[in-house]
C-alpha positions, 0 to 999 in steps of 0.5 A: 563610923564603923568602915565597911569591911570591903572598904577596909585599909590593910596595913602588916609589916614583913615578920622578922620570924618569917623572911629572911635578914639577909640575902646574898648574891652570886655575882655570875648572878649581875652578870647576867642582868647586865647582859639581859639589860644589854640585849633588851628592846628600844620600847623597853626602860627595863627588863625583867626576870626569875631569881632561883637560889636556895634558903637557909633552913630557918628561912633566916637568909636567902641565897641567890645563884642564879636567874634567868630573862623573862619576856615582858612587855610594859606601857603607862596603861599596862603590863604583860609578863609571858608566864607560860615562858617562865613555867617551861623556863622553870621547869627546865632549870630544874632539871639541871638544879633541881635544889634551886626554887624561885626566889624573887623576881629582878627589874632593872631599873631602882623605880618601884611603882603600880607595875612593880608590887604588880610583879612582886604579887604574881610571884607572891601569890600561891598557886592555883590548886594542883599546879605545881609552884612556880613563885616564891610562895608561903615565902617571902619574894625577893626583890632585886633592882640592878640600875643601869643607867651609864651616867651613874654609878651602880646601883644595887637593892634588895627589898621584900615587901608586906599588902597594903591597901585598900582589899580591891586593891590589893593586886597592885598595891605593895609596900617595898621594904629593903633588907640587906644584902652582899655579894657573896667573895671567895678567892676564886669569883676574886681571880675570875674578875682580875683576869675579866677587868685586866683588859679594861685599858686596853682598846681589844679589850681582850682578856687573855689567860695566865699560864700556870708561872705567870700566875705564881709570879703574880701571886707571889708579887701580890703577896710580896705587896701586902706583907710591905704594907703591913710592914709599914703598916706597923713601922708607922704605928711603931713609931706613933704616926698611925693609931693603932688599931687593937682588932688589926694587931689581933688579927696580925697574931693570929696569921703570924700564929700560923706560919710555922716556925722553921729555920731559912736553910731547913724551909729552902730545902724541903722546897729544894726537896718537893720541886724536885718531886715536882719535876720528877713527875712533870718529866715522867708525864712528858716521857708517857705522853711522847711514848703514846704520841709514837706509839699513835704515828707509829700505829696510822703509818702501817695502817697506810702501808698495809700492813696487817697486825698479827696475833701472836697468839694464834700463831703461837698455837698454830 
């Protein structure tokens, strides 16, 4: 039996060459999504938005750097997405970040239904002839789901899609394939997250910023704590109470090899000399600031008394 073309079933799998194998998410994107979720209307069970970022040259990695919300109305029968709002916001975003393009969309729900497939195909569809690209075509579209239900732990997942189904239902049918992801992590991000999470046990929820001296003290205590933890681990391995790990041992040897071999008294001398230089620079900066303040106050006093400035060049010429 031969099936007609209109009744054919299309099955496909995302190509490993064309599709990205890894998605990197900036933490600010997750904060924006959570903030959007807290401001949603009571009629919407979830909110959606556009993901923006950059792709690697070979397309194997996508970095999601920012996002913006897109209004939509969703019911049991239909879904409406404000694509004109998406168009205007995307054009404004390009003026500030011309390198970032649309890489996908997000939703604050882990459910994948026909409406999710419809929105996925909307972002992945090619633009109309003569119109600028507003989606991810010809690149694959990334779908990011963030489950914001407070009764369960925060759940994050990224997907790619492939068309599946009969020809008449390709618009609202697709297969979501999970793809690996990671959240960008570096020292600056960790410091910012620690500052944000510091007042979690404070009823006022007020996060104060640390001074330079407080930050130095905090960093020093953290370094001492890590050194003590590593020292205890090494001692436990020597005593036989903890199993040895070859990878950890090599990493510790590599870290120790980067430390310069210097005597304690020489290091103290170098540190004291550098500290004196820093204190001299701070003293000169404070002195200059004081002189500028005195000069500003003097000029203000002369102006209030009605004195006029004397042009010394004109007096000498006379």
